[in-house]
Backbone bond lengths (Angstrom), bond angles and torsions (degrees), N, CA, C in turn:
res aa  C-N    CA-C-N  psi(-1)  N-CA   C-N-CA  omega(-1)  CA-C   N-CA-C  phi
1 M - - - 1.382 - - 1.607 108.63 -
2 A 1.349 118.22 -34.50 1.411 118.54 177.13 1.513 111.93 -70.94
3 K 1.321 116.53 -30.72 1.423 120.46 174.83 1.520 111.58 -68.44
4 D 1.313 117.81 -31.93 1.485 119.92 -179.25 1.631 105.44 -73.22
5 R 1.285 119.24 -38.34 1.468 118.02 175.24 1.516 115.24 -61.28
6 K 1.354 111.83 -41.43 1.478 118.36 176.14 1.463 113.51 -58.78
7 N 1.397 114.17 -44.60 1.421 121.43 179.66 1.596 110.80 -66.06
8 E 1.327 114.62 -37.04 1.507 114.30 176.23 1.533 110.26 -68.15
9 E 1.267 119.08 -39.91 1.474 122.36 -179.10 1.542 106.21 -67.03
10 Y 1.284 118.81 -37.36 1.402 121.34 -176.22 1.587 110.85 -72.31
11 D 1.358 111.83 -35.54 1.481 116.38 178.13 1.492 113.50 -60.32
12 A 1.392 115.33 -43.57 1.407 120.98 179.41 1.531 112.19 -63.49
13 T 1.371 115.95 -49.82 1.488 117.85 -175.99 1.471 109.22 -72.25
14 D 1.336 118.57 -33.81 1.472 119.19 -174.06 1.596 106.62 -74.54
15 F 1.277 119.92 -35.08 1.381 127.34 179.07 1.560 111.49 -61.76
16 D 1.315 109.61 -41.35 1.556 116.93 177.33 1.428 109.75 -61.45
17 E 1.368 115.30 -46.87 1.477 119.67 -175.69 1.503 109.80 -67.44
18 K 1.358 116.94 -33.50 1.499 116.58 -179.36 1.542 109.37 -72.92
19 I 1.351 118.17 -35.91 1.486 115.94 177.43 1.484 114.62 -65.82
20 Q 1.351 114.57 -31.49 1.537 116.26 173.11 1.456 115.17 -69.55
21 N 1.194 120.59 -27.00 1.426 126.69 173.88 1.531 115.89 -93.01
22 S 1.344 120.96 14.02 1.379 126.56 -176.69 1.494 112.10 -63.30
23 D 1.186 117.82 -32.26 1.490 120.01 -177.83 1.551 110.29 -66.47
24 E 1.354 115.30 -40.35 1.462 119.32 177.83 1.465 109.24 -66.79
25 F 1.404 114.84 -42.64 1.434 124.55 -177.77 1.530 110.11 -59.75
26 S 1.302 120.72 -44.76 1.430 120.39 -176.49 1.438 111.81 -72.45
27 E 1.318 121.51 -28.65 1.462 124.01 170.03 1.416 116.13 -65.38
28 N 1.368 117.34 -39.31 1.477 121.96 -177.47 1.459 111.80 -84.75
29 Q 1.302 122.01 -38.16 1.385 125.97 -175.77 1.514 112.69 -118.37
30 S 1.309 117.24 69.29 1.439 120.78 -174.48 1.523 116.24 -66.78
31 G 1.269 120.34 -27.33 1.408 122.16 -179.35 1.483 117.25 -102.99
32 V 1.360 119.04 -4.21 1.486 124.36 -175.89 1.481 110.85 -98.89
33 N 1.344 117.44 137.67 1.518 124.79 174.63 1.451 111.82 -62.10
34 M 1.285 119.47 135.91 1.469 126.64 -175.50 1.575 109.39 -64.84
35 A 1.308 117.01 -41.39 1.454 122.80 -176.71 1.610 108.03 -65.41
36 E 1.268 117.09 -40.98 1.484 118.23 177.24 1.465 110.72 -64.52
37 H 1.300 123.14 -36.67 1.412 130.16 -179.99 1.550 108.21 -64.51
38 I 1.340 114.87 -45.94 1.469 116.66 178.46 1.491 115.37 -69.56
39 E 1.284 117.93 -36.20 1.423 122.15 168.80 1.564 112.55 -59.17
40 A 1.230 116.26 -42.83 1.424 119.28 -178.30 1.544 112.48 -65.41
41 D 1.446 114.98 -39.36 1.423 120.63 178.72 1.575 107.09 -72.01
42 H 1.266 121.28 -31.54 1.505 121.83 -176.13 1.490 109.01 -66.06
43 T 1.272 117.90 -40.42 1.460 119.10 -179.50 1.537 114.39 -73.40
44 S 1.300 117.75 -23.46 1.373 121.40 179.92 1.566 118.35 -83.84
45 V 1.339 115.72 -14.51 1.441 118.58 -179.07 1.614 108.06 -93.43
46 P 1.310 111.48 133.41 1.504 114.10 -178.15 1.541 110.91 -68.78
47 I 1.289 115.67 157.08 1.523 120.44 -176.49 1.494 109.85 -69.90
48 E 1.315 124.97 -29.84 1.363 125.91 179.23 1.506 115.06 -61.98
49 E 1.298 114.15 -31.71 1.473 121.69 178.00 1.527 116.46 -79.24
50 K 1.360 112.56 -13.76 1.450 119.85 176.43 1.458 111.52 -80.81
51 Q 1.329 120.86 106.21 1.469 125.19 176.46 1.533 111.09 -122.80
52 S 1.184 114.37 148.33 1.517 120.65 177.27 1.465 105.82 -78.38
53 S 1.329 115.55 162.71 1.465 119.32 -179.27 1.606 110.73 -70.90
54 A 1.325 115.54 -28.08 1.447 120.18 173.40 1.453 112.24 -62.03
55 Q 1.372 115.97 -42.39 1.469 118.63 -178.69 1.543 109.98 -73.88
56 K 1.293 116.97 -31.79 1.491 117.77 173.57 1.545 113.73 -62.71
57 V 1.340 116.54 -43.94 1.460 122.42 172.11 1.446 112.43 -59.99
58 M 1.293 119.32 -43.28 1.412 122.59 178.41 1.483 110.57 -63.10
59 D 1.286 118.43 -47.09 1.442 120.90 174.52 1.552 114.96 -54.06
60 A 1.333 112.50 -44.77 1.501 117.44 177.46 1.508 110.43 -62.46
61 L 1.331 116.66 -41.33 1.437 117.64 -179.17 1.559 115.88 -65.77
62 T 1.386 116.06 -42.43 1.414 118.83 -177.14 1.494 107.30 -83.78
63 D 1.404 117.46 -50.29 1.428 121.71 179.04 1.531 113.52 59.58
64 D 1.366 118.03 22.22 1.433 120.95 176.43 1.535 109.12 -103.63
65 D 1.324 115.58 136.03 1.391 117.58 175.39 1.450 119.93 -71.43
66 E 1.265 121.80 -31.08 1.391 127.48 179.54 1.525 112.75 -96.85
67 E 1.349 116.95 -31.82 1.402 121.41 -166.89 1.577 109.03 -110.79
68 H 1.330 118.01 124.64 1.448 125.57 175.91 1.524 108.98 -115.43
69 V 1.345 118.19 117.71 1.378 122.33 -177.45 1.510 109.50 -95.99
70 N 1.349 118.36 129.64 1.512 123.08 177.83 1.542 106.47 -76.16
71 L 1.315 111.45 119.50 1.461 118.49 177.90 1.512 110.45 -84.89
72 S 1.325 116.37 85.93 1.441 124.30 175.67 1.508 108.45 -129.00
73 F 1.293 114.79 167.38 1.452 122.81 -179.25 1.537 110.55 -56.02
74 G 1.278 116.65 -46.45 1.504 122.87 177.72 1.481 112.79 -62.94
75 A 1.362 116.60 -38.32 1.432 119.86 -178.99 1.547 111.78 -70.39
76 V 1.262 115.67 -36.79 1.478 123.26 175.55 1.562 110.86 -64.23
77 L 1.329 113.40 -47.17 1.511 119.73 -173.22 1.623 101.08 -74.59
78 G 1.295 122.38 -28.86 1.478 122.57 -175.52 1.470 107.86 -82.56
79 G 1.271 120.80 -15.17 1.515 123.75 175.19 1.493 115.21 91.21
80 D 1.328 115.36 13.96 1.451 123.31 178.78 1.562 107.78 -59.74
81 I 1.305 119.38 -36.61 1.470 118.05 -173.95 1.525 112.81 -70.23
82 L 1.425 114.28 -17.38 1.454 117.08 -176.54 1.503 110.62 -75.95
83 S 1.262 118.73 -11.79 1.483 120.59 -177.80 1.605 112.58 -90.80
84 G 1.307 117.06 0.39 1.452 120.98 -178.04 1.527 111.03 -81.63
85 K 1.316 114.56 156.55 1.502 117.77 -178.67 1.526 111.90 -69.07
86 W 1.406 113.54 -29.23 1.447 117.23 178.33 1.493 111.33 -58.48
87 F 1.336 115.45 -48.21 1.473 121.32 -179.95 1.505 113.28 -61.85
88 R 1.309 115.40 -46.10 1.463 117.19 174.46 1.530 115.45 -62.47
89 R 1.292 115.31 -31.29 1.455 117.46 -179.92 1.462 112.19 -79.26
90 E 1.306 120.48 -26.04 1.489 125.03 -176.74 1.506 114.02 -109.96
91 V 1.373 118.61 19.26 1.472 123.17 -172.44 1.560 105.08 -67.72
92 W 1.312 120.63 -40.55 1.488 117.43 -175.69 1.505 110.26 -75.08
93 F 1.291 120.75 -28.09 1.460 120.53 172.27 1.515 113.31 -64.62
94 L 1.378 114.24 -40.75 1.435 119.58 176.61 1.579 112.74 -64.81
95 V 1.296 111.01 -37.29 1.599 116.69 179.48 1.458 104.10 -65.77
96 M 1.342 120.69 -42.69 1.426 119.14 -177.26 1.504 112.06 -66.46
97 I 1.295 118.84 -36.04 1.454 120.70 178.83 1.477 108.55 -67.74
98 I 1.347 121.74 -47.59 1.409 122.96 173.59 1.521 114.77 -51.93
99 F 1.391 116.95 -46.24 1.416 120.17 176.10 1.483 112.46 -59.63
100 M 1.320 118.95 -38.68 1.474 120.78 178.52 1.454 112.12 -69.73
101 I 1.316 118.99 -35.20 1.465 121.23 173.57 1.521 113.64 -63.62
102 I 1.351 113.86 -42.10 1.459 115.54 178.26 1.485 110.69 -69.10
103 L 1.206 119.15 -34.42 1.516 125.02 176.89 1.507 109.46 -61.45
104 Y 1.300 114.91 -48.93 1.468 122.50 -179.67 1.633 108.92 -60.46
105 I 1.275 115.12 -44.40 1.492 117.89 -179.41 1.543 109.69 -67.61
106 T 1.302 115.40 -41.00 1.513 116.01 177.67 1.511 112.18 -66.26
107 N 1.363 118.41 -35.96 1.416 121.69 -178.49 1.567 108.42 -68.27
108 R 1.317 117.03 -41.80 1.472 121.80 -179.59 1.559 107.92 -64.53
109 Y 1.307 117.60 -46.30 1.451 119.56 177.69 1.540 115.30 -59.11
110 T 1.328 113.61 -41.09 1.462 117.51 -177.65 1.486 110.13 -72.72
111 S 1.426 120.32 -30.50 1.434 119.61 -178.65 1.622 106.00 -76.96
112 Q 1.331 119.14 -32.29 1.446 119.38 178.24 1.501 108.97 -67.97
113 Q 1.316 118.65 -38.01 1.459 119.20 177.47 1.490 111.76 -62.04
114 N 1.397 114.59 -45.87 1.490 122.25 179.66 1.600 108.03 -59.76
115 M 1.302 117.68 -36.05 1.466 119.42 -177.24 1.554 107.59 -72.28
116 I 1.282 119.72 -33.98 1.459 122.24 177.71 1.473 108.33 -65.90
117 K 1.433 116.79 -47.18 1.482 118.98 -179.54 1.506 111.51 -61.80
118 I 1.403 118.07 -37.47 1.437 120.05 177.65 1.477 110.45 -62.05
119 D 1.380 119.86 -45.37 1.465 123.11 -177.07 1.562 106.70 -62.30
120 N 1.248 117.01 -45.03 1.511 121.43 -178.94 1.548 106.54 -58.94
121 L 1.298 118.75 -50.58 1.540 119.64 -177.94 1.499 109.44 -63.31
122 K 1.300 119.06 -40.21 1.570 117.24 176.81 1.442 111.06 -60.06
123 K 1.307 121.16 -41.99 1.469 124.80 179.66 1.622 105.97 -63.48
124 E 1.308 120.84 -46.30 1.410 124.85 -179.60 1.540 110.60 -62.45
125 L 1.379 116.70 -39.74 1.370 120.09 -176.37 1.619 110.42 -68.72
126 T 1.421 116.61 -35.89 1.455 117.74 178.24 1.499 111.12 -72.03
127 E 1.344 121.69 -29.08 1.431 127.98 174.95 1.656 106.37 -65.29
128 I 1.281 112.63 -49.48 1.488 114.28 -178.02 1.577 108.82 -64.04
129 R 1.324 117.61 -40.49 1.487 119.66 179.93 1.595 110.19 -59.55
130 Y 1.325 113.83 -41.04 1.474 118.87 -177.68 1.551 106.20 -66.24
131 E 1.315 117.64 -45.70 1.470 120.65 -175.82 1.600 108.62 -64.58
132 S 1.386 116.00 -38.90 1.501 120.26 174.13 1.482 110.82 -62.96
133 M 1.223 123.05 -43.11 1.394 125.62 179.51 1.586 112.41 -62.76
134 T 1.364 111.83 -38.91 1.497 118.02 178.61 1.485 107.33 -65.21
135 R 1.410 117.45 -49.61 1.511 118.64 -176.73 1.550 108.05 -61.75
136 S 1.296 119.06 -39.12 1.442 123.66 -175.93 1.517 107.55 -61.73
137 S 1.369 115.73 -48.12 1.481 116.65 -177.52 1.535 111.40 -69.46
138 Q 1.342 117.29 -32.35 1.556 115.75 174.21 1.542 107.26 -68.00
139 L 1.179 125.45 -39.03 1.505 124.32 177.48 1.541 109.32 -60.49
140 M 1.297 114.42 -50.10 1.504 118.48 177.55 1.548 112.90 -54.29
141 Q 1.282 112.50 -37.19 1.509 120.18 -174.65 1.514 107.99 -70.43
142 R 1.348 112.40 -44.92 1.499 118.46 -174.45 1.589 110.98 -73.47
143 T 1.230 115.29 -26.92 1.538 118.09 -177.43 1.553 116.55 -95.27
144 R 1.335 112.13 8.91 1.452 114.78 174.52 1.562 111.40 -69.11
145 E 1.274 115.63 150.75 1.513 115.51 -172.97 1.477 111.12 -63.68
146 S 1.376 119.29 -39.31 1.432 121.96 178.68 1.552 111.70 -60.20
147 K 1.256 116.59 -40.36 1.440 120.76 -177.73 1.592 109.48 -70.53
148 V 1.349 115.85 -41.06 1.498 121.82 178.60 1.531 104.72 -62.04
149 E 1.276 122.41 -46.09 1.471 123.74 -177.46 1.550 107.31 -61.75
150 E 1.178 118.29 -47.97 1.487 123.38 -176.46 1.565 108.34 -62.05
151 F 1.342 117.89 -40.52 1.440 119.48 177.23 1.412 113.43 -68.81
152 L 1.354 120.65 -32.85 1.534 124.95 176.80 1.463 108.25 -66.32
153 K 1.375 120.20 -41.59 1.412 122.75 -174.81 1.532 110.75 -68.31
154 N 1.346 114.27 -35.41 1.497 116.40 -174.32 1.423 113.32 -80.76
155 T 1.351 119.72 -15.55 1.432 122.96 -175.32 1.529 104.41 -104.84
156 S 1.293 118.66 125.11 1.432 121.82 -175.99 1.529 111.21 -93.09
157 D 1.270 121.81 -20.58 1.398 125.58 179.70 1.476 116.06 -81.50
158 S 1.274 118.24 1.60 1.496 122.68 -176.83 1.579 105.03 -85.66
159 A 1.305 117.55 137.20 1.379 121.92 172.07 1.502 115.01 -84.17
160 L 1.319 117.38 -7.45 1.378 122.40 -178.77 1.584 107.59 -81.31
161 C 1.283 114.04 146.10 1.524 116.86 170.95 1.518 111.59 -143.66
162 I 1.226 118.28 162.33 1.410 123.70 178.28 1.576 109.90 -76.08
163 S 1.309 114.06 135.25 1.444 118.86 -179.19 1.541 108.82 -76.28
164 A 1.352 111.95 140.97 1.494 117.38 179.82 1.529 108.62 -84.52
165 N 1.372 117.21 -28.56 1.455 118.23 -175.63 1.559 106.78 -96.07
166 P 1.305 110.09 141.15 1.445 115.92 -179.68 1.572 112.23 -71.17
167 P 1.231 118.24 156.88 1.475 120.12 -176.73 1.532 107.17 -70.87
168 Y 1.245 118.46 151.35 1.436 124.16 177.97 1.551 109.60 -134.26
169 V 1.386 113.95 162.44 1.445 122.60 -173.46 1.502 105.84 -99.02
170 I 1.346 119.27 132.77 1.402 122.33 174.01 1.533 106.20 -95.10
171 K 1.325 117.22 133.75 1.397 124.61 -176.59 1.493 109.41 -104.73
172 L 1.262 118.84 129.15 1.495 124.17 -178.24 1.536 105.20 -106.28
173 E 1.399 112.56 132.84 1.400 120.29 -176.56 1.539 113.90 -114.56
């Protein structure tokens, strides 16, 4: 039964490879049926060479001649994948990727904090502008001529008084 599964896996992968090479096949075998050629090749390849794509990936990950690690959830959590040559060979690459991820997260967090500060400063700036406009309008209101005259009339200790004569222009000749 295990051999049948290997044969089924081999059939799918081998068939894909044969379809990719169909241009070369059609040029070399112009009168022969493609299915017959695939069946003929299928019988000539030994079963040991027939590997599924998952097994090829697993072999590439472990890359150990004597040791084959089962790639399952429990094996990954148990740390069995860390003993493979692939991991030992690529450890600095993985460290660099982890460093870049941490750098990316830090950069994003810092930019979000800066955006929050900018929003708070914008709100504070609008409040200060409103306060400034209020003070400016109060000053304008207090310094109007009518308000100054009224203030001078109401205060008796002021030496200033309103002139009864209108202002006139002095002409120089």
